[in-house]
C-alpha positions in Angstrom: 0.3 -4.4 -11.2 -1.8 -1.5 -10.1 -0.4 2.0 -10.4 -0.5 4.5 -7.6 -0.6 8.0 -9.1 1.0 10.6 -7.0 -1.5 13.2 -8.1 -5.1 13.0 -9.2 -5.3 13.4 -13.0 -7.5 12.3 -15.8 -5.7 9.6 -17.7 -6.0 9.4 -21.5 -8.6 6.8 -22.5 -6.2 4.1 -23.9 -4.2 4.2 -20.7 -7.1 4.4 -18.3 -8.6 1.2 -19.9 -5.4 -0.7 -19.2 -4.6 0.5 -15.6 -5.4 -2.8 -13.9 -3.6 -5.0 -16.4 -0.2 -3.4 -16.8 3.0 -5.4 -16.6 6.7 -4.5 -16.6 8.4 -6.6 -19.2 12.2 -7.3 -19.6 13.0 -7.2 -23.2 15.6 -9.3 -25.1 19.2 -8.3 -25.1 20.0 -5.9 -27.9 16.7 -4.1 -27.8 16.7 -0.3 -27.5 15.2 -0.4 -24.0 15.7 -3.0 -21.3 12.2 -2.6 -19.7 8.8 -1.5 -20.9 5.4 -1.0 -19.3 2.7 -2.7 -21.5 -0.9 -3.9 -21.4 -0.7 -7.6 -20.4 -3.6 -8.6 -22.7 -3.0 -6.6 -25.8 0.8 -6.2 -25.7 0.4 -2.4 -26.3 3.5 -0.6 -25.0 2.8 2.6 -23.1 6.2 3.4 -21.7 9.8 2.6 -22.2 11.9 2.6 -19.0 15.3 4.3 -19.1 18.0 5.2 -16.6 17.0 2.6 -14.0 19.3 0.5 -11.8 18.9 -3.0 -10.5 19.8 -4.0 -6.9 19.4 -7.6 -5.6 19.8 -8.3 -1.9 20.4 -12.0 -1.6 20.0 -12.1 2.2 16.5 -10.4 2.0 15.7 -12.1 -1.4 14.7 -8.6 -2.6 15.0 -7.1 -6.0 14.6 -3.4 -6.5 14.5 -1.4 -9.7 15.0 2.3 -9.0 15.6 5.6 -10.8 13.6 4.6 -13.9 12.2 7.3 -16.1 9.0 6.5 -17.9 9.4 7.6 -21.5 6.2 7.8 -23.7 6.5 5.1 -26.3 6.2 5.8 -30.0 3.0 3.6 -30.0 1.4 5.5 -27.2 2.3 9.0 -28.6 0.8 8.0 -31.9 -2.4 6.7 -30.2 -2.7 10.0 -28.4 -2.4 11.9 -31.7 0.9 13.4 -30.6 3.7 11.5 -32.3 6.2 14.2 -31.4 5.7 13.3 -27.7 7.5 9.9 -28.2 10.5 9.8 -25.8 9.2 12.5 -23.5 9.5 11.8 -19.7 6.0 11.1 -18.3 7.1 10.2 -14.8 9.4 8.0 -12.6 9.1 4.3 -11.6 10.5 2.3 -8.8 9.8 -1.4 -8.0 10.6 -3.5 -5.0 9.7 -7.2 -4.9 10.5 -10.2 -2.8 11.9 -13.1 -4.7 12.5 -16.8 -4.2 14.6 -19.1 -6.2 12.6 -21.4 -8.5 15.6 -23.1 -10.1 19.2 -23.6 -9.2 21.4 -24.9 -12.1 24.7 -26.7 -11.7 27.1 -26.1 -14.6 30.2 -28.1 -15.4 32.5 -26.6 -18.1 29.6 -24.5 -19.1 27.2 -27.4 -19.6 24.1 -27.9 -17.4 24.5 -31.1 -15.3 21.6 -30.8 -12.9 18.9 -28.5 -11.8 17.3 -28.3 -8.3 13.8 -26.8 -7.9 13.4 -25.6 -4.3 10.0 -26.1 -2.7 7.6 -23.1 -3.0 7.7 -22.7 0.7 4.0 -22.6 1.3 3.1 -20.3 -1.6 -0.3 -21.7 -2.5 -2.8 -20.0 -4.7 -6.4 -20.9 -5.4 -5.2 -22.5 -8.7 -2.5 -24.7 -7.0 -3.2 -27.7 -4.8 -2.0 -27.6 -1.2 1.6 -28.5 -0.5 2.4 -32.2 -0.2 5.2 -33.9 1.7 8.3 -34.5 -0.4 8.9 -33.1 -3.9 5.9 -32.6 -6.1 6.3 -31.4 -9.7 3.3 -29.5 -11.0 2.8 -27.7 -14.3 2.7 -24.0 -13.6 2.2 -22.8 -17.2 2.0 -24.0 -20.8 3.9 -21.2 -22.6 4.0 -22.7 -26.1 2.6 -25.4 -28.3 3.6 -26.6 -31.8 1.8 -29.0 -34.2 4.1 -31.5 -35.8 1.9 -33.1 -38.4 -1.2 -35.3 -38.5 -2.4 -38.7 -39.4 -6.1 -39.3 -40.0 -7.8 -37.9 -36.9 -4.6 -37.8 -34.8 -2.5 -34.7 -34.5 1.1 -34.6 -33.2 1.7 -31.8 -30.7 4.6 -30.6 -28.7 3.8 -28.7 -25.5 6.3 -26.6 -23.5 5.8 -26.6 -19.8 6.9 -24.4 -17.0 7.3 -26.7 -14.0 7.1 -25.8 -10.3 7.8 -27.7 -7.1 4.7 -27.6 -5.0 6.2 -30.0 -2.4 8.1 -29.5 0.8 11.5 -30.9 -0.4 13.8 -29.9 -3.2 13.1 -31.5 -6.6 16.2 -32.7 -8.6 16.5 -32.7 -12.4 19.6 -34.3 -13.8 21.1 -34.0 -17.3 20.2 -36.6 -20.0 21.5 -40.1 -19.7 20.4 -40.0 -16.1 16.9 -41.4 -15.5 16.7 -39.8 -12.1 14.3 -36.9 -12.8 10.6 -36.1 -12.7 8.5 -36.4 -15.8 5.6 -34.3 -17.0 3.2 -35.8 -19.4 -0.1 -35.0 -21.1 -2.8 -37.4 -22.0 -4.8 -37.4 -25.2 -8.5 -36.6 -25.3 
């Protein structure tokens, strides 16, 4: 996300170097803050966000986060040589984004029974192939990989995938025992 400063100011060097690679991250439950602004590549946290409110408009498929105060993180205050500035308000933040469902889960007695992945509705990037008729499961991300031993020159790997539906029709995933679901696989090289 790019930032749009309301006034022209000289940004501190560590922050200026990260301006074009900042992300807002939702932290795990139980953390001191719900949201932070960090450098996407290094993970360095510049600001904690406090006092914000969420609003989701289902009809417009719009999520807004408003009223957030940007608090200087302990990490950033220390990098600036001003550790006592940790927690000071550096500004305000508001976010508005259009969303689309990527997964709709059916629960029965609290247990997942099926998942439907709606089509991406024409969202095609330079990295994704053009939409195809019907459902079309593609791998959108490989967020994790684990090694589970080796034998000779062979290595056992488990790869987590984030799947997307690049087709024009919903894609159904059903709970185990049902064989009516798409499969992602990786070949060996």
